[in-house]
C-alpha positions in Angstrom: 52.5 122.8 84.0 52.2 126.5 84.8 48.8 125.7 86.5 50.9 124.4 89.4 52.0 127.9 90.3 49.3 130.1 88.8 48.0 131.4 92.1 51.3 131.5 93.9 52.4 134.9 95.1 55.9 134.1 96.4 58.6 131.5 96.3 57.2 129.6 99.2 53.7 129.3 97.6 55.3 128.2 94.4 57.3 125.5 96.3 54.2 124.3 98.0 52.2 124.3 94.8 54.9 122.0 93.3 55.1 119.9 96.4 51.3 119.1 96.4 51.2 118.6 92.7 54.0 116.1 92.9 52.5 114.5 96.0 49.2 114.0 94.1 50.7 112.7 90.9 53.7 110.5 91.9 52.9 106.9 92.6 55.4 105.4 95.1 57.6 103.4 95.1 59.2 103.6 91.7 62.6 103.0 90.2 64.6 105.9 88.9 68.0 106.5 87.3 70.5 109.3 87.8 70.7 111.4 84.6 72.9 114.2 85.9 75.5 114.5 88.6 75.1 117.0 91.4 77.8 118.2 93.8 75.4 117.6 96.8 74.6 114.0 95.7 76.7 110.8 95.7 75.0 109.4 92.7 76.7 108.9 89.4 75.0 109.0 86.0 73.3 105.7 85.3 73.0 104.6 89.0 69.5 103.5 90.0 67.5 104.0 93.2 64.1 103.1 94.6 62.1 106.3 95.2 60.0 105.8 98.3 58.3 109.2 98.8 58.7 112.9 98.8 60.7 114.5 101.6 58.8 116.5 104.2 57.5 119.9 103.0 60.2 121.8 104.9 62.9 120.0 103.0 61.3 121.0 99.6 61.3 124.8 100.0 64.3 125.3 97.6 63.9 122.3 95.4 61.9 119.1 95.3 63.6 116.3 97.2 62.6 112.6 97.2 63.6 110.0 99.7 65.2 107.0 98.1 66.7 103.7 99.0 70.3 103.6 97.8 72.9 101.0 98.9 70.6 99.8 101.7 70.2 103.3 103.2 67.6 106.1 103.0 68.9 109.1 101.1 67.3 112.4 100.1 68.0 113.3 96.5 67.0 116.2 94.2 64.2 115.0 91.9 65.8 117.1 89.1 68.7 114.5 88.9 66.4 111.5 88.4 64.3 110.0 85.6 61.7 107.3 86.2 62.7 103.9 85.0 59.8 101.8 86.2 56.8 104.1 86.9 53.3 104.7 85.8 52.4 107.4 83.2 51.3 110.0 85.8 54.6 109.7 87.6 56.6 110.1 84.4 54.5 113.1 83.4 54.9 114.8 86.7 58.7 114.2 86.7 58.8 115.6 83.2 56.9 118.7 84.3 59.4 119.2 87.1 62.4 118.8 84.8 60.8 121.3 82.3 60.5 123.9 85.2 64.0 123.4 86.3 65.6 123.3 82.9 63.9 126.6 82.0 65.8 128.2 85.0 62.7 128.6 87.2 63.1 128.1 90.9 62.2 129.3 94.3 64.1 130.4 97.3 
């Protein structure tokens, strides 16, 4: 997991390292479930969404954001609040790596 940011010199390079790692490893679309509530998100624990893709690079400079389909609308959500429900092993592993990074208090920006 630390290989993602091994050559990163600042927060922006770390963010882009994570962005391209996740872009390479996540297979879209996949189903995900909310596992933690966030003040900036309307999801409640247990709600499910379809994850369609990563948000644009510029939207992922502070945290990784995915674009989802929720209640018939497109909605950007922090990946840290979601766990894969129906996804391949590479996707599950990449999400687990991101959760590990966040839960250890690492971040950027």
